LONUNU-237047 format. One record per atom (N, C-alpha, C): x, z, y. Coordinates in steps of 0.05 Angstrom, whole numbers, plus 5000, padded with zeros to 4 digits. Atoms other than C-alpha are relative to their C-alpha. Last residue first. Layout:
XZY
...
This chain:
501550124981
478449494866
498049814989
499849814979
481750004818
498449885024
502850004990
479749564759
499650205024
501250274995
486749334740
497450025013
498750174979
489550024752
498849745005
498250205015
484850434710
500949815019
500750315003
481950964755
502249864984
498750055026
481651704764
499049714993
499950275012
480151874837
501450014974
498250015023
477752494871
500049754984
501050115027
474852464939
502150014981
500449785021
477552924995
498749884973
497849845000
476652385049
499550244983
500049804979
470851955030
502450174996
500649735014
472451344987
500250205022
503249974996
472550615014
499050254987
501650005026
479550534982
496850005004
498750225014
483450335045
498349954973
501050264992
479350775088
500549774984
503050025003
480651375045
498749755011
500750085026
487951175039
496950024996
498950275005
488951165116
499049914970
502150184993
484451785125
500649714994
499550094973
489152225084
497949815006
499349804979
488452665025
500649925028
499550164977
484852254971
500350235023
502049944978
485752654910
500849865022
499049864976
489752364850
497450075018
501549744999
489652084780
500950125028
499249824974
491851364770
498050225003
502249854991
491950994700
500750165025
499949814979
497050464683
497150105008
499249745009
497850084620
499650245018
501649895019
493949494643
500450274988
498649965025
498649424703
497650114981
502250085017
494849194764
500849994972
498950125026
501249284800
497849874982
500350315004
498349324870
501249874974
502750125002
496850054869
500049724997
500650145024
503750274848
497349845001
498050185008
507150514913
499449814977
499350164978
501250854945
502249784996
502050194994
498651124882
500949795020
499650185019
505051484868
498149755000
497550154997
504651804934
500449784978
500450234982
497451974924
502449855004
499349964973
498552384861
499549755018
501049774987
499452294787
500550015032
499049954975
500851634753
498450195015
501949814985
499151654680
501550035025
498449854978
502851094641
497650115017
501949894984
500950814571
501350165023
502750125007
504750404522
497850075019
502349865003
511350534554
497449864992
500749945028
517550134542
497450124995
500350275014
518249894614
498749994974
502150114988
517650594641
498949714989
502449865013
522350874592
497549895012
500350085027
527350324612
497750154986
501350284999
526350444686
499549904971
502949984993
527451204677
498849705000
501449895017
533851084639
496950015008
500350205019
536450564689
498550134977
497850025020
535051094742
499649794981
499849845022
529450964792
502549944984
498349774995
530150664861
500450184977
497450074992
527549994843
501950235005
498550075021
521650314809
502949915004
498850294991
519250664869
501949924979
498550125015
515251274841
500849705007
501850215016
512351624900
502049854982
502449865009
514952194945
498249814986
502349994984
521851864950
497650144988
500049824981
528452014922
497950005021
501750124976
527251684855
499850205023
497950074978
532751914806
498549875025
500350284997
527251954752
502049875017
499150014972
529852624726
499749715006
498250254994
526152584660
500450045027
499850024969
522653194626
502049815004
497250014993
520853064553
500349975027
498850234992
514053314537
502950005002
502150194999
509553844507
501049735007
501049945025
514854384483
497449774999
498450155019
518854194542
498649994972
501150265005
513954424593
501249854978
500949995027
515655164599
498349734991
502949995002
515755164675
499149974969
500849715005
523155314687
497150064996
498749875025
525354614672
499250294997
501550035025
520554324721
501150124976
502249834999
524354624780
498150004977
498949725002
531054334758
497550195003
499649925026
527553664750
500850284993
497350105009
524853654818
500250064970
498549845020
517553714839
502849874992
500350125024
515253454906
501850134978
500449805020
514453964961
499949874974
502949844992
517353525019
499950204978
501550134977
523253144986
497350145002
501849874983
528353464938
498949855020
498649814984
532152984891
497350145017
497149995001
530752514837
501550195019
498750144978
523352664832
503050014994
499949854974
520352854766
501449845022
498050074981
518052424707
499950185026
500949894977
514652724645
502249945024
497949984982
516052304583
498950075029
500649984970
511052374529
502350075016
497749884984
512852154457
498749985027
498950144978
506552044414
502150155015
497450185007
505952334345
501349875025
497749835004
501252914366
502749834995
498050175012
495952444394
502650134998
501350245008
489452814410
502149814986
502149935022
492953504412
498449744991
498449965025
499053204450
497850084977
499150265008
494252924504
501650024971
502150155012
490453594507
501149704990
500949905026
496853954516
497949874988
498050075019
499453474571
499350144973
500650275009
492753554606
502249944978
502550015014
493654314609
499549714991
499449895029
500954264627
497650004984
499450225017
498953834686
500450074973
502550135006
495854424720
500449784980
501449785018
502654764717
497249904991
499150025029
505654134743
498950194982
501850205009
501454164810
500749974969
502449855007
505854764823
497849864989
499549745012
511154314852
497650164999
499049784983
508253644872
500750264983
500150044973
508152944833
501050285014
500649754987
509252784763
499749975030
498749984973
509152084734
498950235014
501649834984
506952164659
501650025027
498449914975
510251624616
497850125018
501649934975
507351544546
501750085023
498149924975
510651214485
498150015024
497549875014
506751134416
501750125024
497650004987
499751004446
502350134984
498450185009
493650864404
502850005009
500249985032
489751504414
501949794990
498549785007
491751484489
500150024969
496950095000
489150784497
501750214992
499350205017
482050994475
502949924997
500049885025
481951644514
500749814977
497549855004
484251254576
500050154972
497750195008
478550774565
502550124997
500450115026
473351324558
502449824993
499349795020
476251704618
499649864973
497249945002
475851074660
501150204981
498950265012
468750934644
503150004995
500650035031
466551654656
501449774987
498250195009
470151744726
499549944969
497550144987
466452354744
501349834983
499450255021
460352754730
501949855017
500350274987
461153404777
500649784976
502750085001
460054104743
499649675008
500850045026
467354214733
497049914991
498850215014
469354064803
498849974971
501850205008
464354524837
501349764982
502749905004
467755184842
498149784993
500449925027
474854924829
497050064994
500450265014
475154564898
499250074973
502350114990
474155234935
499349714980
502149835008
479655574897
497249865005
500550025032
484354994906
497850164991
499849735012
483154994982
499749944968
502449935016
484754335018
500650254985
499549785020
489354155075
497450044984
502549795002
489153475110
500950224980
501149944976
494853015132
497950235002
502750134994
498453045068
499150095028
499350244988
506153215059
497349835009
499349964972
504753935042
500649755016
498650234988
500853764979
500550065030
497549874991
497454234930
501849785010
500849904976
490353924920
502650105014
499150214980
493453514864
499350085029
497549934990
492654144821
500949815020
500549774983
485154014817
502750085012
500450114973
487053314789
499650245020
497750144990
490153634729
499649925029
497949784994
484154104716
502549895013
501249874976
479553504722
502150235007
499550194974
483753104674
498850155024
497349964995
483553714625
500849815025
499449754985
476153714630
502850045008
501250014974
475552974613
500450265017
498350144984
480153084553
499549975028
497549824996
476153644526
502049845019
501149824978
469853184534
502250185007
499750144974
473752624496
498850185024
497250064992
475453104439
500249855026
498950245015
468253364436
502749965010
500250264988
466954064467
501249774981
502550175007
465854644424
499649715012
499650135026
472954904431
497749844992
501849935021
471755084506
500549824973
502350195002
477654914549
498650094976
499650205020
481855554556
497649805003
500749955027
481655994617
500249754982
501950215010
480955784691
499450044971
502949904995
483956494710
498149784990
500849775016
490656294676
497350095003
500750125027
490655634711
499550224980
502550154996
490155994779
499249884971
501949814999
495756514764
497249854999
500149855026
500555994741
497650184999
501250205021
498855544801
499750144973
502950024995
500256154849
498649824979
501149755008
507256234818
497150015005
500049995028
508655474820
499050274990
502250165008
506255454895
500149994969
502649844995
510756044913
497649804987
499849795017
516955694883
497350165001
500450095025
515155064921
500050214977
502750105002
514255414985
499449924971
501649765003
521055764978
496849944994
499449885025
524255084964
498550274996
502549925015
520754715020
500550174973
501149804982
527054675067
497250114985
502749935013
530554315012
498950225014
500750225021
537153965033
497450034990
501249895021
538354365098
498649804982
497849895016
542654215156
499050154975
500749715009
536054185196
502750104984
500649834977
538153535232
499650304996
497849974985
541153235170
499850155026
498049835015
535453415125
502650025017
501049734997
530453125177
502050184988
499549914972
534452475180
499250315001
497449995000
534252415102
500950105030
499449795010
526952565106
503450064998
500949794984
525551995152
501050284988
498450014975
529851525111
499250235019
497149955010
526251675045
502050035024
499449725001
519351755078
502950064991
499249924973
519051015096
500850295000
497350134997
519150865018
500850075030
497649855016
513651365006
502849875007
499349744988
509451055065
502150164982
501949805005
509950355034
500650265015
499649805021
514149865072
497750174993
501450075023
511849265112
500450184977
502849954997
513949585177
498249894977
501350285009
520949635148
496850075007
501250005027
523650245187
498849754993
498050165018
528250095250
498850004968
500150294994
522750295300
501649844982
502650125008
521750965267
500049715004
499350185022
529051155278
497849854988
497950204993
528651465347
500649804977
501250204985
522151825328
501949795009
501650165019
525752215275
498649785015
498150155018
530852455324
498449824982
498950224987
525452635371
502049834987
501950214998
522053045321
500949755016
500550155023
528253395301
497949795002
497850195007
530253545372
499549844975
500350234982
523353825389
502449814994
502350145011
523854315330
499749715017
499150105023
530554545355
497949824988
498250214994
527954655422
501049874978
501350244988
521655025396
501949775009
501349944976
525355455347
498949765013
498950094975
526855275277
498550085025
499449794982
524755705218
501349925028
497149905002
525355185164
500750205020
499749875025
517855135159
502850114998
501149724997
517554985232
500450154974
498249844983
522554415223
498950265005
497349925016
518554145164
501750165015
500849785016
511854165207
502650094981
500549734984
515053785263
499150244982
497449914988
518153255217
499450255016
498449875022
511553195179
502550125010
501549725006
507653085245
501650164977
498849834981
512952535259
498650254998
497349925005
511452225191
501150185023
500149795023
503952255202
503050084996
500949734986
504651885268
500250224981
497849934987
508451315229
499350285017
497949905018
503051305177
502450095016
500449725003
497751225229
502050144983
498649864980
500750545246
499550325000
501350074977
499350315175
501150145026
500449794978
504150325119
498349905023
498550034977
503349775065
499250245021
501649994975
500250015000
501450015024
């Protein structure tokens, strides 16, 4: 998805927010914002928002002299996510396999509420009150269930720190349905905003359900050309790909790959208008039929 004018404004807002999170005073924060503003004109106007974010966050890191200003927030998000998933409880055994998968997908997308790079904020607790009673994406879920049963190699593109705890529920259901499948869970190649890195994922007891992969990608979205050779090979060989989060959607939406399913919450007006979906809407779609 090509960046729109609003995306450049959003990047400036992110620069301001990141400086404040890093504890900078007003003058220092102003310096960060102005420095980011000075490079916006040199960014590729045809680029996707996650691609533009790479250079912007490099500049932010230089100005702050801090490679991961969101480290404490990410650790807190993982802690809170553990507590929330524990409160949600187990998926009822009496549900059919497809119904269990549908509930696990809802739990996973509930975790996508966690995002400090989005324009809008949402409350996980409030979202959970109505989510499980809402009929949702029945055709896409049925197709995902069918493809999951036949898949030997699966790639799961992760997103934000804390969200991965919700993803564990879905990973568990996927392994329950197809225990022979190998699942590779991709993390970001380095810290950017509150996206999950390999080291953070390693501490979250995920390895019994999947193989963690450092994708090498430095952007808040899986840009294939920036991935490691290992990650590219796993992506190419996958029978089924689950893309989690809006950043991954923004760089993959044009692929129309029949292996690809997208799961995310619409968290900015640009994406909402692009898809014709209300802000805050939940999306689970098969890539070829997204439009």
